[in-house]
C-alpha positions as a Markdown table, in Angstrom:
| # | Residue | x | y | z |
|---|---|---|---|---|
| 1 | Met | -4.8 | 1.8 | -1.1 |
| 2 | Arg | -4.0 | -0.9 | -3.5 |
| 3 | Lys | -1.1 | 0.6 | -5.4 |
| 4 | Pro | -0.2 | 0.3 | -9.1 |
| 5 | His | 2.8 | -1.7 | -10.2 |
| 6 | Leu | 6.4 | -0.6 | -10.1 |
| 7 | Ala | 7.7 | -2.6 | -13.3 |
| 8 | Ala | 8.5 | 0.8 | -15.1 |
| 9 | Leu | 9.2 | 3.1 | -12.7 |
| 10 | Phe | 11.6 | 5.8 | -13.2 |
| 11 | Leu | 15.4 | 4.7 | -14.4 |
| 12 | Leu | 17.3 | 7.0 | -11.8 |
| 13 | Leu | 16.3 | 4.1 | -8.7 |
| 14 | Ala | 18.6 | 1.9 | -10.8 |
| 15 | Ala | 21.5 | 4.3 | -9.5 |
| 16 | Thr | 23.4 | 4.0 | -6.4 |
| 17 | Val | 21.6 | 1.8 | -3.7 |
| 18 | Ala | 22.5 | -1.9 | -4.5 |
| 19 | His | 21.6 | -3.6 | -1.1 |
| 20 | Ala | 19.4 | -2.8 | 1.8 |
| 21 | Leu | 21.3 | -0.5 | 4.2 |
| 22 | Asp | 20.1 | -2.0 | 7.3 |
| 23 | Ser | 19.5 | -5.4 | 8.4 |
| 24 | Val | 17.5 | -7.6 | 10.9 |
| 25 | Pro | 19.7 | -9.3 | 13.1 |
| 26 | Gln | 21.0 | -13.1 | 11.5 |
| 27 | Ser | 19.9 | -14.7 | 14.6 |
| 28 | Glu | 16.0 | -13.4 | 13.6 |
| 29 | Tyr | 16.1 | -14.9 | 10.4 |
| 30 | Arg | 16.9 | -18.1 | 11.8 |
| 31 | Gln | 14.1 | -17.9 | 14.4 |
| 32 | Arg | 11.5 | -17.2 | 11.5 |
| 33 | Arg | 13.4 | -20.4 | 9.6 |
| 34 | Ile | 12.9 | -22.6 | 12.0 |
| 35 | Ala | 9.3 | -21.3 | 13.4 |
| 36 | Leu | 8.4 | -22.3 | 9.7 |
| 37 | Ala | 9.9 | -25.6 | 10.3 |
| 38 | Glu | 7.7 | -26.4 | 13.0 |
| 39 | Lys | 4.9 | -26.1 | 10.5 |
| 40 | Leu | 5.9 | -28.4 | 8.2 |
| 41 | Lys | 5.9 | -31.5 | 10.4 |
| 42 | Gly | 8.5 | -33.9 | 9.0 |
| 43 | Gly | 8.0 | -32.1 | 5.5 |
| 44 | Ala | 10.4 | -29.4 | 3.6 |
| 45 | Ala | 10.1 | -25.8 | 2.4 |
| 46 | Leu | 11.9 | -25.1 | -0.9 |
| 47 | Leu | 11.9 | -21.2 | -1.8 |
| 48 | Phe | 13.7 | -19.4 | -4.7 |
| 49 | Ala | 14.8 | -16.3 | -5.2 |
| 50 | Ala | 13.1 | -13.6 | -7.1 |
| 51 | Glu | 14.5 | -13.8 | -11.0 |
| 52 | Glu | 16.2 | -10.8 | -12.1 |
| 53 | Pro | 14.3 | -8.4 | -14.4 |
| 54 | Gln | 14.2 | -9.0 | -18.0 |
| 55 | Leu | 15.7 | -5.2 | -18.5 |
| 56 | Asp | 19.3 | -5.4 | -16.7 |
| 57 | Phe | 19.0 | -2.0 | -15.9 |
| 58 | Met | 15.8 | -2.1 | -13.7 |
| 59 | Pro | 16.5 | -2.3 | -9.8 |
| 60 | Tyr | 16.2 | -6.0 | -8.5 |
| 61 | Arg | 13.8 | -6.4 | -5.3 |
| 62 | Gln | 14.0 | -9.9 | -3.7 |
| 63 | Asp | 10.8 | -12.1 | -3.6 |
| 64 | Glu | 9.5 | -11.0 | 0.0 |
| 65 | Asp | 9.4 | -14.2 | 1.4 |
| 66 | Phe | 12.5 | -15.5 | 0.3 |
| 67 | Tyr | 14.0 | -12.5 | 1.9 |
| 68 | Tyr | 11.8 | -12.7 | 4.8 |
| 69 | Leu | 13.5 | -16.0 | 5.9 |
| 70 | Ser | 17.1 | -15.4 | 4.4 |
| 71 | Gly | 17.7 | -11.9 | 4.3 |
| 72 | Trp | 19.7 | -12.6 | 1.0 |
| 73 | Asn | 19.0 | -9.8 | -1.4 |
| 74 | Glu | 20.5 | -11.5 | -4.7 |
| 75 | Pro | 19.1 | -13.8 | -7.5 |
| 76 | Gly | 19.6 | -16.7 | -8.4 |
| 77 | Ala | 19.3 | -18.3 | -5.0 |
| 78 | Ala | 17.3 | -21.2 | -3.3 |
| 79 | Leu | 17.0 | -22.0 | 0.3 |
| 80 | Leu | 15.8 | -25.3 | 1.8 |
| 81 | Ile | 14.4 | -26.0 | 5.2 |
| 82 | Ile | 14.0 | -29.4 | 6.2 |
| 83 | Ser | 11.9 | -30.0 | 9.4 |
| 84 | Ala | 12.9 | -32.8 | 12.0 |
| 85 | Gly | 11.0 | -36.1 | 11.5 |
| 86 | Pro | 11.1 | -38.9 | 13.9 |
| 87 | Ala | 11.8 | -42.3 | 12.9 |
| 88 | Ser | 8.9 | -44.1 | 11.2 |
| 89 | Ile | 8.1 | -47.1 | 9.2 |
| 90 | Asp | 6.4 | -46.8 | 5.9 |
| 91 | Arg | 3.3 | -49.0 | 4.4 |
| 92 | Leu | 6.0 | -51.3 | 2.7 |
| 93 | Gly | 7.7 | -52.1 | 6.4 |
| 94 | Thr | 10.7 | -49.9 | 5.1 |
| 95 | Gln | 12.7 | -48.5 | 8.5 |
| 96 | Ile | 12.7 | -44.6 | 7.9 |
| 97 | Pro | 15.7 | -43.2 | 10.0 |
| 98 | Glu | 15.3 | -39.8 | 11.9 |
| 99 | His | 16.3 | -36.7 | 10.6 |
| 100 | Ser | 17.2 | -33.5 | 12.4 |
| 101 | Tyr | 16.3 | -29.8 | 11.3 |
| 102 | Arg | 18.3 | -28.7 | 8.7 |
| 103 | Glu | 18.8 | -25.5 | 6.5 |
| 104 | Val | 20.8 | -25.1 | 3.5 |
| 105 | Leu | 21.1 | -21.7 | 1.3 |
| 106 | Phe | 22.2 | -22.3 | -2.3 |
| 107 | Leu | 24.1 | -19.6 | -4.2 |
| 108 | Pro | 25.1 | -19.4 | -7.8 |
| 109 | Ala | 28.5 | -20.0 | -9.3 |
| 110 | Arg | 30.1 | -16.6 | -9.6 |
| 111 | Asn | 30.5 | -15.8 | -13.2 |
| 112 | Leu | 33.4 | -13.2 | -13.9 |
| 113 | Val | 32.3 | -11.9 | -17.0 |
| 114 | Thr | 28.9 | -10.5 | -15.6 |
| 115 | Glu | 30.7 | -9.2 | -12.6 |
| 116 | Lys | 32.5 | -6.8 | -14.5 |
| 117 | Tyr | 28.8 | -5.3 | -14.8 |
| 118 | Thr | 27.2 | -6.1 | -11.5 |
| 119 | Gly | 30.1 | -5.9 | -8.9 |
| 120 | Thr | 31.8 | -8.9 | -7.3 |
| 121 | Lys | 29.2 | -11.5 | -5.8 |
| 122 | Met | 29.3 | -14.1 | -3.2 |
| 123 | Asp | 29.0 | -17.8 | -3.7 |
| 124 | Ala | 29.6 | -21.0 | -1.9 |
| 125 | Ala | 33.2 | -21.0 | -1.8 |
| 126 | Thr | 33.6 | -17.8 | -0.4 |
| 127 | Lys | 35.7 | -17.2 | 2.5 |
| 128 | Asp | 33.5 | -16.8 | 5.7 |
| 129 | Val | 30.2 | -17.4 | 3.7 |
| 130 | Thr | 28.4 | -19.0 | 6.5 |
| 131 | Glu | 29.3 | -16.2 | 8.8 |
| 132 | Lys | 28.2 | -13.6 | 6.3 |
| 133 | Thr | 24.9 | -15.3 | 5.4 |
| 134 | Gly | 23.9 | -16.6 | 8.8 |
| 135 | Phe | 23.4 | -20.0 | 7.7 |
| 136 | Ala | 25.6 | -23.1 | 8.9 |
| 137 | Glu | 25.3 | -24.7 | 5.3 |
| 138 | Val | 25.8 | -22.7 | 2.3 |
| 139 | Met | 26.2 | -24.7 | -1.0 |
| 140 | Ser | 26.5 | -24.1 | -4.8 |
| 141 | Met | 23.0 | -24.2 | -6.7 |
| 142 | Ser | 24.1 | -27.2 | -8.7 |
| 143 | Ser | 24.2 | -29.3 | -5.6 |
| 144 | Leu | 20.3 | -28.4 | -5.2 |
| 145 | Pro | 19.0 | -31.5 | -6.7 |
| 146 | Gln | 21.2 | -34.0 | -5.3 |
| 147 | Val | 20.1 | -32.7 | -1.5 |
| 148 | Leu | 16.8 | -32.6 | -2.6 |
| 149 | Gly | 16.8 | -35.9 | -4.1 |
| 150 | Ser | 18.5 | -37.4 | -1.1 |
| 151 | Phe | 16.1 | -36.3 | 1.2 |
| 152 | Leu | 13.1 | -37.4 | -1.0 |
| 153 | Ala | 14.5 | -40.8 | -1.8 |
| 154 | Glu | 15.0 | -41.5 | 1.7 |
| 155 | Asp | 11.2 | -41.6 | 2.2 |
| 156 | Arg | 8.8 | -41.2 | -0.7 |
| 157 | Arg | 5.9 | -39.8 | 1.6 |
| 158 | Arg | 8.0 | -36.6 | 2.0 |
| 159 | Ala | 7.0 | -35.9 | -1.6 |
| 160 | Ser | 3.8 | -34.8 | -0.2 |
| 161 | Ser | 4.7 | -32.5 | 2.2 |
| 162 | Leu | 6.7 | -30.3 | 0.1 |
| 163 | Phe | 6.2 | -26.6 | -0.1 |
| 164 | Thr | 7.3 | -23.9 | -2.2 |
| 165 | Gln | 6.1 | -20.8 | -4.1 |
| 166 | Thr | 4.0 | -22.3 | -6.6 |
| 167 | Asp | 4.1 | -18.9 | -8.7 |
| 168 | Met | 7.4 | -19.0 | -9.6 |
| 169 | Pro | 9.0 | -20.9 | -12.8 |
| 170 | Ser | 12.1 | -22.2 | -10.4 |
| 171 | Ala | 9.6 | -24.0 | -8.3 |
| 172 | His | 7.7 | -25.5 | -11.0 |
| 173 | Ala | 10.9 | -26.8 | -12.3 |
| 174 | Ala | 11.7 | -28.2 | -8.6 |
| 175 | Val | 8.3 | -30.2 | -8.7 |
| 176 | Glu | 8.7 | -31.3 | -11.8 |
| 177 | Phe | 12.3 | -32.7 | -10.6 |
| 178 | Thr | 10.8 | -34.1 | -7.7 |
| 179 | Gly | 8.0 | -36.1 | -9.3 |
| 180 | Thr | 10.9 | -37.4 | -12.0 |
| 181 | Thr | 13.0 | -38.7 | -9.1 |
| 182 | Leu | 10.2 | -40.6 | -7.6 |
| 183 | Gly | 8.5 | -41.5 | -10.8 |
| 184 | Asn | 5.7 | -39.5 | -10.1 |
| 185 | Ser | 5.2 | -37.1 | -13.0 |
| 186 | Gly | 1.4 | -35.7 | -11.4 |
| 187 | Leu | 3.2 | -34.5 | -8.3 |
| 188 | Ser | 2.3 | -31.3 | -7.1 |
| 189 | Ala | 3.6 | -29.3 | -4.3 |
| 190 | Lys | 2.1 | -26.9 | -1.9 |
| 191 | Glu | 2.0 | -23.3 | -1.4 |
| 192 | Val | 4.4 | -22.6 | 1.7 |
| 193 | Arg | 3.2 | -18.5 | 1.6 |
| 194 | Pro | 0.1 | -18.9 | 3.8 |
| 195 | Leu | 2.4 | -20.8 | 6.3 |
| 196 | Leu | 4.2 | -17.2 | 6.8 |
| 197 | Ile | 1.5 | -14.8 | 6.8 |
| 198 | Pro | 0.8 | -15.4 | 10.5 |
| 199 | Gln | 5.0 | -14.8 | 11.3 |
| 200 | Arg | 4.9 | -11.7 | 8.9 |
| 201 | Met | 1.8 | -10.1 | 10.6 |
| 202 | Val | 3.7 | -9.8 | 14.0 |
| 203 | Lys | 6.2 | -7.5 | 13.4 |
| 204 | Ser | 9.7 | -7.8 | 15.9 |
| 205 | Asp | 11.4 | -4.9 | 17.1 |
| 206 | Ala | 13.9 | -4.7 | 14.1 |
| 207 | Glu | 11.4 | -4.6 | 11.6 |
| 208 | Ile | 10.0 | -1.6 | 13.7 |
| 209 | Asp | 12.7 | 0.2 | 13.6 |
| 210 | Leu | 13.4 | -0.1 | 9.8 |
| 211 | Leu | 9.5 | 0.7 | 9.3 |
| 212 | Arg | 10.1 | 3.8 | 11.4 |
| 213 | Lys | 12.9 | 5.2 | 9.2 |
| 214 | Ala | 11.0 | 4.5 | 6.2 |
| 215 | Ala | 8.0 | 6.4 | 7.7 |
| 216 | Val | 10.6 | 9.4 | 9.0 |
| 217 | Ala | 11.9 | 9.6 | 5.2 |
| 218 | Ser | 8.5 | 9.4 | 3.5 |
| 219 | Ala | 7.0 | 11.8 | 5.7 |
| 220 | Ala | 10.2 | 14.5 | 5.2 |
| 221 | Ala | 9.3 | 13.6 | 1.2 |
| 222 | Gln | 5.4 | 14.7 | 1.7 |
| 223 | Lys | 6.8 | 17.8 | 3.5 |
| 224 | Ala | 9.1 | 18.8 | 0.3 |
| 225 | Gly | 5.8 | 18.1 | -1.8 |
| 226 | Met | 3.7 | 20.1 | 0.2 |
| 227 | Lys | 5.5 | 23.2 | -0.1 |
| 228 | Ala | 6.2 | 22.9 | -3.9 |
| 229 | Ile | 2.3 | 22.8 | -4.8 |
| 230 | Arg | 1.1 | 25.6 | -6.4 |
| 231 | Pro | -1.0 | 26.4 | -9.6 |
| 232 | Gly | 0.9 | 26.0 | -12.8 |
| 233 | Val | 2.9 | 23.1 | -11.6 |
| 234 | Arg | 2.8 | 19.7 | -13.1 |
| 235 | Glu | 1.7 | 16.2 | -11.1 |
| 236 | Arg | 4.9 | 14.8 | -12.3 |
| 237 | Thr | 7.2 | 17.2 | -10.9 |
| 238 | Ile | 5.7 | 16.9 | -7.4 |
| 239 | Ala | 6.0 | 13.3 | -7.8 |
| 240 | Gly | 9.7 | 13.6 | -9.0 |
| 241 | Leu | 10.8 | 15.9 | -6.5 |
| 242 | Glu | 9.3 | 13.3 | -3.4 |
| 243 | Leu | 11.1 | 10.4 | -5.0 |
| 244 | Ala | 14.5 | 12.2 | -4.9 |
| 245 | Lys | 13.7 | 13.3 | -1.2 |
| 246 | Met | 13.1 | 9.7 | -0.5 |
| 247 | Leu | 16.3 | 8.5 | -1.7 |
| 248 | Glu | 18.2 | 11.4 | -0.1 |
| 249 | Gly | 16.8 | 9.8 | 2.9 |
| 250 | Gly | 18.4 | 6.7 | 2.7 |
| 251 | Cys | 15.3 | 4.9 | 1.2 |
| 252 | Glu | 16.1 | 2.7 | -2.0 |
| 253 | Arg | 13.1 | 2.7 | -3.5 |
| 254 | Pro | 9.2 | 3.9 | -3.3 |
| 255 | Ser | 6.9 | 1.7 | -2.0 |
| 256 | Tyr | 4.6 | 2.2 | -4.8 |
| 257 | Ala | 4.5 | 4.3 | -7.6 |
| 258 | Pro | 3.6 | 7.8 | -6.5 |
| 259 | Ile | 0.4 | 8.8 | -6.7 |
| 260 | Val | -0.4 | 12.7 | -7.3 |
| 261 | Gly | -3.8 | 13.6 | -8.4 |
| 262 | Ser | -5.3 | 17.1 | -8.9 |
| 263 | Gly | -8.8 | 18.1 | -9.5 |
| 264 | Ile | -10.7 | 15.3 | -11.1 |
| 265 | Asn | -7.9 | 13.2 | -10.7 |
| 266 | Ser | -8.1 | 13.3 | -7.1 |
| 267 | Thr | -11.5 | 11.3 | -7.3 |
| 268 | Thr | -9.7 | 8.4 | -9.3 |
| 269 | Leu | -8.5 | 6.0 | -6.6 |
| 270 | His | -5.2 | 4.4 | -8.6 |
| 271 | Tyr | -4.5 | 7.5 | -10.5 |
| 272 | Ser | -0.8 | 7.4 | -11.3 |
| 273 | Ser | -0.2 | 9.0 | -14.8 |
| 274 | Asn | 0.9 | 12.2 | -12.9 |
| 275 | Glu | 0.4 | 14.2 | -16.0 |
| 276 | Ala | -1.9 | 17.2 | -15.4 |
| 277 | Thr | -1.1 | 20.8 | -14.4 |
| 278 | Met | -2.5 | 21.7 | -11.1 |
| 279 | Glu | -4.7 | 24.5 | -11.1 |
| 280 | Lys | -6.0 | 26.8 | -8.6 |
| 281 | Gly | -9.2 | 26.0 | -6.4 |
| 282 | Asp | -8.5 | 22.3 | -6.7 |
| 283 | Val | -7.3 | 20.1 | -4.2 |
| 284 | Val | -4.3 | 17.4 | -4.9 |
| 285 | Val | -3.9 | 14.0 | -3.2 |
| 286 | Ile | -0.5 | 12.6 | -2.9 |
| 287 | Asp | 0.0 | 9.4 | -2.0 |
| 288 | Ala | 3.4 | 8.7 | -1.9 |
| 289 | Ala | 6.2 | 6.8 | 0.6 |
| 290 | Cys | 9.2 | 4.5 | 0.7 |
| 291 | Glu | 11.0 | 1.7 | 1.7 |
| 292 | Tyr | 13.9 | 1.3 | 3.8 |
| 293 | Ser | 15.8 | -1.7 | 3.7 |
| 294 | Met | 12.8 | -3.5 | 2.4 |
| 295 | Tyr | 10.3 | -2.2 | 4.7 |
| 296 | Ala | 7.4 | 0.1 | 3.4 |
| 297 | Ser | 5.6 | 2.7 | 4.6 |
| 298 | Asp | 2.1 | 4.6 | 3.3 |
| 299 | Ile | 1.4 | 7.8 | 3.8 |
| 300 | Thr | -1.3 | 10.3 | 2.1 |
| 301 | Arg | -2.3 | 13.8 | 2.3 |
| 302 | Thr | -4.4 | 16.1 | 0.7 |
| 303 | Met | -3.9 | 19.8 | -0.2 |
| 304 | Pro | -5.4 | 22.8 | -1.6 |
| 305 | Ile | -4.0 | 23.9 | -4.7 |
| 306 | Gly | -3.1 | 27.6 | -3.7 |
| 307 | Gly | -2.8 | 27.1 | -0.4 |
| 308 | Lys | -6.1 | 27.6 | 1.2 |
| 309 | Phe | -8.7 | 25.5 | 1.4 |
| 310 | Thr | -12.3 | 26.7 | 0.2 |
| 311 | Pro | -15.3 | 25.9 | 2.8 |
| 312 | Arg | -16.6 | 22.9 | 1.1 |
| 313 | Gln | -13.2 | 21.3 | 0.7 |
| 314 | Arg | -12.5 | 22.4 | 4.8 |
| 315 | Glu | -15.8 | 20.6 | 5.6 |
| 316 | Leu | -15.5 | 17.6 | 3.3 |
| 317 | Tyr | -11.7 | 17.3 | 4.8 |
| 318 | Glu | -12.4 | 17.4 | 8.4 |
| 319 | Ile | -15.4 | 14.9 | 7.9 |
| 320 | Val | -12.5 | 12.5 | 6.8 |
| 321 | Leu | -10.0 | 13.3 | 9.5 |
| 322 | Gly | -12.8 | 13.0 | 12.2 |
| 323 | Ala | -13.5 | 9.3 | 10.4 |
| 324 | His | -9.5 | 8.4 | 10.6 |
| 325 | Arg | -9.3 | 9.9 | 14.1 |
| 326 | Ala | -12.5 | 8.0 | 15.2 |
| 327 | Ala | -11.0 | 4.4 | 13.8 |
| 328 | Ala | -8.2 | 5.3 | 15.5 |
| 329 | Ala | -9.6 | 6.3 | 19.0 |
| 330 | Ala | -11.9 | 3.0 | 18.9 |
| 331 | Phe | -9.0 | 0.7 | 18.7 |
| 332 | Val | -9.0 | -2.1 | 21.2 |
| 333 | Ala | -5.6 | -4.3 | 20.7 |
| 334 | Gly | -7.1 | -8.3 | 20.0 |
| 335 | Lys | -10.6 | -6.9 | 19.8 |
| 336 | Met | -10.9 | -5.0 | 16.5 |
| 337 | Arg | -10.3 | -6.0 | 12.7 |
| 338 | Leu | -9.8 | -3.7 | 10.0 |
| 339 | Gly | -12.8 | -4.9 | 8.2 |
| 340 | Ser | -13.6 | -4.0 | 4.4 |
| 341 | Val | -15.4 | -2.3 | 2.3 |
| 342 | Asn | -18.0 | -5.4 | 2.0 |
| 343 | Gln | -18.3 | -5.5 | 5.8 |
| 344 | Arg | -20.5 | -2.4 | 6.8 |
| 345 | Gly | -23.8 | -4.0 | 7.0 |
| 346 | Pro | -25.5 | -3.7 | 10.7 |
| 347 | Glu | -24.6 | -7.1 | 11.9 |
| 348 | Val | -20.5 | -5.8 | 11.8 |
| 349 | Thr | -19.6 | -4.5 | 15.1 |
| 350 | Asp | -15.9 | -4.8 | 15.3 |
| 351 | Thr | -14.0 | -3.3 | 12.6 |
| 352 | Leu | -12.4 | -0.2 | 12.2 |
| 353 | Asp | -13.8 | 0.3 | 8.7 |
| 354 | Lys | -17.4 | 0.3 | 9.8 |
| 355 | Ile | -16.3 | 3.0 | 12.6 |
| 356 | Ala | -15.2 | 5.3 | 9.8 |
| 357 | Tyr | -17.7 | 4.5 | 7.4 |
| 358 | Glu | -20.3 | 5.6 | 10.1 |
| 359 | Tyr | -19.0 | 8.8 | 10.8 |
| 360 | Ile | -18.6 | 9.9 | 7.2 |
| 361 | Asn | -22.1 | 8.5 | 6.6 |
| 362 | Thr | -23.4 | 10.7 | 9.6 |
| 363 | His | -21.6 | 13.7 | 9.1 |
| 364 | Gly | -22.3 | 15.8 | 5.8 |
| 365 | Lys | -24.1 | 15.6 | 2.7 |
| 366 | Asp | -23.3 | 15.7 | -0.7 |
| 367 | Leu | -25.1 | 18.3 | -3.4 |
| 368 | His | -28.3 | 16.7 | -3.2 |
| 369 | Gly | -28.8 | 16.2 | 0.2 |
| 370 | Glu | -27.4 | 12.5 | 0.2 |
| 371 | Pro | -25.0 | 11.0 | 3.0 |
| 372 | Leu | -21.4 | 10.9 | 2.1 |
| 373 | Gly | -21.0 | 6.9 | 3.2 |
| 374 | Lys | -21.3 | 6.1 | -0.6 |
| 375 | Tyr | -18.2 | 8.0 | -1.5 |
| 376 | Phe | -16.0 | 6.3 | 0.8 |
| 377 | Leu | -15.3 | 3.1 | -2.0 |
| 378 | His | -12.7 | 1.3 | -0.4 |
| 379 | Gly | -11.5 | -0.3 | 2.7 |
| 380 | Leu | -10.0 | 1.6 | 5.4 |
| 381 | Gly | -6.8 | 0.2 | 5.6 |
| 382 | His | -4.0 | -2.5 | 5.0 |
| 383 | His | -1.3 | -4.2 | 6.6 |
| 384 | Val | 2.3 | -2.9 | 6.1 |
| 385 | Gly | 5.9 | -4.5 | 6.1 |
| 386 | Ile | 8.0 | -6.3 | 3.4 |
| 387 | Asn | 5.2 | -5.3 | 1.2 |
| 388 | Val | 2.8 | -2.0 | 1.1 |
| 389 | His | 0.2 | -4.4 | 1.0 |
| 390 | Asp | 1.6 | -7.1 | 3.3 |
| 391 | Pro | -0.1 | -10.2 | 3.7 |
| 392 | Tyr | -2.6 | -11.0 | 6.7 |
| 393 | Asp | -5.6 | -13.0 | 8.0 |
| 394 | Pro | -8.6 | -10.5 | 7.9 |
| 395 | Ala | -10.3 | -12.6 | 10.0 |
| 396 | Lys | -7.8 | -12.0 | 12.9 |
| 397 | Pro | -8.3 | -9.0 | 15.1 |
| 398 | Leu | -5.4 | -6.5 | 15.2 |
| 399 | Asp | -2.9 | -7.3 | 18.0 |
| 400 | Lys | 0.4 | -6.5 | 19.3 |
| 401 | Gly | 2.9 | -6.1 | 16.6 |
| 402 | Asn | 0.6 | -5.7 | 13.3 |
| 403 | Val | 1.2 | -2.5 | 11.2 |
| 404 | Phe | -1.5 | -1.2 | 9.1 |
| 405 | Thr | -3.0 | 1.8 | 7.9 |
| 406 | Ile | -6.0 | 4.3 | 8.4 |
| 407 | Glu | -6.7 | 6.1 | 5.4 |
| 408 | Pro | -10.4 | 6.7 | 5.1 |
| 409 | Gly | -11.4 | 8.5 | 1.9 |
| 410 | Ile | -14.1 | 10.6 | 0.4 |
| 411 | Tyr | -14.5 | 10.9 | -3.8 |
| 412 | Ile | -16.8 | 12.9 | -5.0 |
| 413 | Pro | -16.4 | 13.6 | -9.1 |
| 414 | Glu | -19.2 | 16.0 | -9.4 |
| 415 | Glu | -17.5 | 18.1 | -7.1 |
| 416 | Lys | -14.1 | 17.6 | -8.3 |
| 417 | Ile | -12.9 | 16.6 | -4.9 |
| 418 | Gly | -11.1 | 13.7 | -3.5 |
| 419 | Ile | -9.8 | 13.7 | 0.3 |
| 420 | Arg | -7.8 | 11.1 | 1.5 |
| 421 | Ile | -5.7 | 11.1 | 4.8 |
| 422 | Glu | -3.5 | 7.9 | 5.7 |
| 423 | Asp | -0.9 | 7.2 | 8.3 |
| 424 | Thr | 0.8 | 4.2 | 9.0 |
| 425 | Tyr | 0.3 | 2.7 | 12.6 |
| 426 | Tyr | 1.6 | -0.3 | 14.8 |
| 427 | Val | 0.5 | -1.8 | 17.9 |
| 428 | Asp | 3.2 | -1.8 | 20.6 |
| 429 | Ala | 4.0 | -4.1 | 23.4 |
| 430 | Asp | 1.4 | -2.8 | 25.7 |
| 431 | Gly | -1.4 | -2.9 | 23.1 |
| 432 | Lys | -1.1 | 1.0 | 22.2 |
| 433 | Leu | -1.7 | 2.0 | 18.7 |
| 434 | Val | 1.5 | 3.9 | 17.6 |
| 435 | Asn | 1.1 | 6.7 | 14.6 |
| 436 | Leu | 4.5 | 6.1 | 12.7 |
| 437 | Thr | 3.6 | 9.0 | 10.5 |
| 438 | Thr | 2.5 | 11.6 | 13.2 |
| 439 | Asn | 5.4 | 14.2 | 12.1 |
| 440 | Leu | 3.6 | 15.4 | 9.0 |
| 441 | Pro | 0.9 | 18.2 | 9.4 |
| 442 | Val | -2.6 | 16.5 | 9.2 |
| 443 | Asp | -5.3 | 19.0 | 10.1 |
| 444 | Thr | -6.4 | 22.0 | 7.7 |
| 445 | Asn | -4.8 | 24.5 | 9.5 |
| 446 | Ser | -1.3 | 22.8 | 9.7 |
| 447 | Val | -1.6 | 21.6 | 6.4 |
| 448 | Glu | -2.2 | 24.9 | 5.0 |
| 449 | Ala | 0.7 | 26.2 | 7.5 |
| 450 | Gly | 3.1 | 23.3 | 5.9 |
| 451 | Met | 2.5 | 24.3 | 2.2 |
| 452 | Arg | 4.1 | 28.0 | 3.1 |
């Protein structure tokens, strides 16, 4: 599901976990930077760290692409990647020298006053800074204009091959600087993020390890929530209990604002106020998971309040579970796409979404004898990584290294029944589909047993 924003989530998350607990090897970050450089074709990429939260007690989360390339988890930094380029002659006959691959991490100068509040920070003058960051060159942020200006001035054509995050204010300032340097006020940079999508889609073994840890902690939180569900308990109580369990399990934050929707709220896809009191005879949809060292998980389970599904709830639950299993069983690496809610026509034959939709639409009826397909309101899943909705190319088949969710659902307001069953999967080196969240009850009997 598309998740609510985390901007104002509970203040307890600002407490003790300041940095990623584990890390991808520095050599892997460098390999990612080199892979990006190969796409720049003699140009450069300039990326900026996420800005600090406006409210200083809110937790900081790094820009995902900046983190993916650097592993650096502090604000105020920048990353310049210059791809290798051959010697050339411009249209004016000027000889342009060959230049080699270069990567520079720019860090802000330390502020001893603010460090009394934030703790000691690293800067370019820190001892062993290159070893600690994994960059051969680490410079002060104040050096960025000179370094970038020199690169651009050497060959004015390079300005048309400058890639950055065009949605960030810092990037706008850099583009303006570039235009001023070259006397071209109308200069615009290219967006760097699409270049990284193919890389981010394929997870390494180190990334899978972090995703697995996020899944284990998320499943433990869901189990704790299951046991606390009973009539008279507020939805928010369950959300808080699961959040505490996530932090206890080593995660630094939830992957998204937890959804605990009971009764009619179970039929609202983006419900997140979690303010109702649970009532016996209803179901509750709990969509909650956490991040471990910046890597997310995503899990949804549906439980009966009171501990036993009614016959109708059980019927609908088993249809959704059947759709989930049918989609997983139909998976073939390199052949099947995820698909979407807008790709369910007769001409579509290669998506897992279509498999799940057809299962739901041919099993069971609503109270008016109509097929249930129209109550499957969203797509079957999405990719997962540093973002719980990691970027991906929807036209590409799912393949080795991909991590994604399978999450069919049925939402019938007339019956006050919403059911969603979601797990996070990855495709291993043999092309096999592996469930990262398999250690959580999923069939009706095990769900009921897990609530006791």
